[in-house]
C-alpha positions as CSV (number, residue, x, y, z in Angstrom):
1,M,0.3,-0.2,-0.2
2,M,1.4,3.5,-0.7
3,Y,1.3,6.4,1.8
4,G,-1.7,8.6,1.8
5,D,-2.3,11.2,4.4
6,F,0.3,9.5,6.7
7,A,3.2,11.1,4.2
8,Y,2.1,14.2,5.6
9,F,2.7,13.2,9.1
10,Y,5.5,10.6,8.6
11,D,8.4,13.0,9.5
12,K,7.0,13.7,12.7
13,L,6.1,10.2,13.5
14,M,8.9,8.7,12.2
15,Y,11.5,10.7,14.5
16,N,13.5,7.4,15.4
17,L,14.4,6.3,12.0
18,D,18.1,8.2,12.1
19,Y,19.1,9.3,8.7
20,E,21.8,10.9,9.9
21,K,23.2,7.3,10.9
22,I,22.3,6.2,7.7
23,Y,23.7,9.2,5.5
24,K,27.3,8.3,7.7
25,F,27.2,4.8,7.2
26,I,26.8,5.2,3.3
27,R,29.5,7.9,3.1
28,D,32.2,5.7,5.4
29,L,31.2,2.6,3.1
30,L,31.9,4.8,0.2
31,G,35.1,5.8,1.6
32,K,36.1,2.5,2.5
33,K,35.7,1.5,-1.2
34,S,37.4,4.4,-2.3
35,L,34.1,4.9,-4.7
36,E,33.2,8.6,-5.5
37,P,30.2,7.9,-7.4
38,K,28.9,10.3,-9.9
39,L,25.4,9.6,-9.9
40,I,23.1,7.8,-7.6
41,L,19.9,6.0,-7.7
42,E,17.4,6.4,-4.6
43,M,14.4,4.0,-4.6
44,A,11.5,4.6,-2.7
45,C,12.6,7.8,-1.2
46,G,10.0,8.8,0.6
47,T,9.5,12.4,2.1
48,G,13.3,12.6,1.1
49,G,14.7,12.3,5.3
50,L,18.0,10.7,3.4
51,T,17.6,12.2,-0.1
52,E,18.1,15.6,1.3
53,K,21.5,14.8,2.6
54,L,22.7,12.5,-0.4
55,A,21.4,15.8,-2.7
56,R,24.0,17.9,-0.5
57,Y,26.8,16.3,-1.9
58,Y,26.2,14.0,-5.4
59,K,24.0,14.2,-8.0
60,L,20.8,12.2,-7.5
61,H,17.8,10.7,-9.0
62,A,15.2,9.6,-6.7
63,F,11.5,8.0,-7.0
64,D,8.8,7.1,-5.2
65,L,5.4,5.5,-6.0
66,S,3.4,7.7,-3.6
67,D,2.3,11.2,-5.1
68,D,1.9,12.3,-1.4
69,M,5.4,11.4,-0.5
70,L,7.1,12.9,-3.4
71,S,5.2,16.3,-3.0
72,V,6.5,16.4,0.5
73,C,10.2,15.4,-0.6
74,Q,9.7,18.3,-3.7
75,N,8.6,21.1,-1.1
76,K,11.6,20.0,1.3
77,I,14.4,20.0,-1.3
78,R,15.5,22.5,-3.5
79,S,18.3,21.4,-5.2
80,R,19.9,21.2,-8.8
81,N,21.5,17.8,-8.1
82,L,18.0,15.9,-7.6
83,R,15.9,14.9,-9.9
84,L,12.6,13.5,-8.5
85,F,10.0,11.4,-10.5
86,K,7.6,8.4,-10.3
87,Q,8.2,4.7,-10.3
88,N,7.1,1.7,-8.6
89,M,10.4,-0.5,-7.3
90,A,8.9,-3.3,-9.1
91,G,10.6,-4.2,-12.3
92,F,11.2,-0.1,-11.9
93,F,12.8,1.9,-15.3
94,A,15.2,5.0,-14.2
95,P,16.8,7.2,-17.0
96,S,20.0,6.4,-16.4
97,T,22.4,3.9,-15.3
98,Y,23.9,4.4,-11.5
99,D,27.1,4.2,-9.8
100,A,25.2,3.7,-6.6
101,I,21.5,2.4,-6.0
102,I,20.0,2.9,-2.5
103,S,16.9,2.2,-0.7
104,V,16.3,2.3,3.1
105,G,13.6,2.6,5.6
106,D,12.3,-1.2,4.7
107,S,11.2,-0.1,1.7
108,L,11.6,-3.4,-0.2
109,N,9.8,-5.1,2.7
110,Y,7.0,-3.3,1.3
111,L,7.0,-5.8,-1.6
112,T,4.9,-8.8,-0.2
113,D,4.7,-10.6,-3.5
114,V,8.3,-12.6,-3.9
115,K,8.0,-12.1,-7.8
116,D,7.9,-8.2,-7.1
117,F,11.0,-8.3,-4.9
118,E,13.0,-10.2,-7.1
119,A,11.8,-8.3,-10.4
120,A,13.1,-5.1,-7.9
121,I,16.7,-6.4,-7.0
122,K,16.6,-7.6,-10.9
123,S,16.1,-3.9,-12.2
124,A,18.4,-2.6,-9.7
125,Y,20.9,-5.0,-11.3
126,A,20.3,-4.1,-14.5
127,H,20.7,-0.1,-13.7
128,L,24.2,-0.3,-11.9
129,K,27.3,0.6,-13.9
130,E,29.8,-2.2,-13.6
131,D,31.1,-2.4,-10.5
132,G,28.5,-0.1,-9.3
133,I,27.7,-0.9,-5.5
134,F,23.6,-1.7,-4.3
135,I,23.0,-0.8,-0.7
136,F,19.3,-1.5,0.9
137,D,18.0,-2.6,3.9
138,L,15.3,-4.9,5.3
139,N,13.2,-5.3,8.5
140,T,13.8,-8.7,9.8
141,E,11.7,-11.3,11.3
142,Y,13.0,-11.1,14.6
143,K,11.4,-7.7,14.5
144,F,8.2,-8.2,13.3
145,K,8.1,-10.9,15.9
146,N,9.3,-8.5,18.8
147,I,7.6,-5.4,18.1
148,P,4.8,-4.5,20.7
149,P,1.3,-5.1,19.9
150,V,0.4,-1.7,20.6
151,T,2.4,1.8,20.5
152,V,1.0,4.9,21.7
153,D,2.6,8.2,21.1
154,E,2.4,12.0,20.6
155,V,4.2,14.1,19.1
156,D,3.6,18.3,18.6
157,D,-0.1,18.1,17.6
158,V,-0.3,14.8,16.4
159,L,-1.5,11.8,18.2
160,Y,-0.9,8.3,17.2
161,I,-1.7,4.6,18.0
162,W,0.5,1.8,16.0
163,E,-0.8,-1.4,16.1
164,N,1.2,-4.4,15.0
165,I,0.1,-8.1,13.6
166,Y,2.5,-10.7,12.8
167,D,1.6,-13.6,10.7
168,E,4.3,-16.0,11.1
169,E,3.1,-18.8,8.6
170,E,2.8,-16.1,6.2
171,K,5.7,-14.4,6.8
172,L,3.2,-10.8,6.8
173,N,3.3,-8.0,9.2
174,T,0.1,-5.5,9.4
175,Y,0.7,-2.2,10.8
176,G,-2.3,-0.4,11.5
177,V,-1.8,3.4,12.1
178,N,-4.7,5.4,13.5
179,F,-3.3,9.1,14.1
180,F,-5.2,11.8,15.5
181,R,-4.4,15.6,14.6
182,N,-5.0,18.6,16.6
183,I,-6.9,20.8,14.5
184,K,-7.9,23.5,16.9
185,D,-8.6,23.6,20.6
186,N,-8.3,19.7,21.2
187,D,-10.5,18.9,18.1
188,Y,-8.8,16.4,16.8
189,R,-9.0,14.7,13.4
190,R,-8.5,10.9,12.7
191,F,-6.7,9.2,10.1
192,Y,-6.0,5.4,9.5
193,E,-3.8,3.8,7.4
194,E,-3.0,0.0,6.9
195,H,0.4,-1.4,5.6
196,L,1.9,-4.5,4.9
197,E,5.5,-5.8,5.2
198,R,7.0,-9.4,4.4
199,A,9.8,-10.9,6.3
200,Y,12.6,-12.4,3.7
201,D,14.9,-14.8,4.9
202,L,18.5,-13.5,5.1
203,S,19.5,-16.8,3.0
204,F,16.7,-16.2,0.6
205,V,18.2,-12.8,-0.4
206,K,21.7,-14.0,-0.4
207,N,20.6,-16.7,-2.9
208,L,18.9,-14.0,-5.1
209,L,21.2,-11.5,-5.0
210,E,24.1,-14.3,-6.1
211,K,21.5,-15.7,-8.7
212,I,20.9,-12.6,-10.5
213,G,24.8,-11.8,-10.9
214,F,25.7,-9.8,-7.5
215,K,29.2,-10.2,-6.0
216,D,31.2,-8.8,-2.9
217,L,28.2,-9.8,-0.7
218,E,28.3,-7.9,3.0
219,V,25.3,-7.8,5.5
220,Y,25.4,-5.6,8.6
221,D,23.9,-5.1,11.5
222,D,21.2,-1.9,11.0
223,Y,23.7,0.7,9.5
224,D,26.8,-0.2,11.4
225,F,29.9,-1.8,10.4
226,K,29.0,-5.0,12.7
227,E,28.0,-8.5,11.1
228,A,24.2,-9.0,10.8
229,R,23.4,-11.6,14.2
230,E,20.4,-13.6,15.1
231,E,18.5,-10.4,16.9
232,T,19.4,-7.7,14.2
233,S,16.0,-5.8,13.5
234,R,17.5,-4.3,10.3
235,Y,19.7,-6.1,8.0
236,T,21.7,-3.9,5.8
237,F,22.9,-5.4,2.7
238,V,25.6,-4.1,0.6
239,A,26.7,-5.9,-2.9
240,R,28.6,-5.0,-6.1
241,K,27.9,-5.6,-9.8
């Protein structure tokens, strides 16, 4: 499901998604590998939390399927380095080939059809230049199993109730998000969205990357240069074409 009304509250409610940490990891990784990308593609850029940081230093193409997300991103970032466009991750087509392709914020988990997931990985490979690098993350089954069933929080003028249900047999996680915005004098307007993510086994993703042709595969623990472990909540994948 695409983000609708939630897009306009996303930055407030996802304050715990540390884009500075992600950005620093990417910069450090590129430095360690002596890579100086001339053009980067960001898949499913959302409201531009990472996009904004990347566009300060790199020429960047970025896409999302949600018009609302793209609208927020466009209004947030004014940079000649950035070109935004609308596209679906599954079997996407972009206007160039790239030195690096990046997908963060568990975007690929939203591809709950395995064929769509495979198509997205294949498209990333096809759009990378030779020896280009693919950096992406995935929420893990461990995380889905351990998210509290209900989370309640209030940020500025928005109160939200986040419900979480994980189906172990289907490996599907449902987020139900109720959020209430204080319009005026405790007069709250209610919004509701439901989102679905799939947990992908680490072995499956590794085998898929190798089958498609990726090499030099590395898997880290949530944008930290530590090897992924059983309790990792977010896998960070790095692979070369």
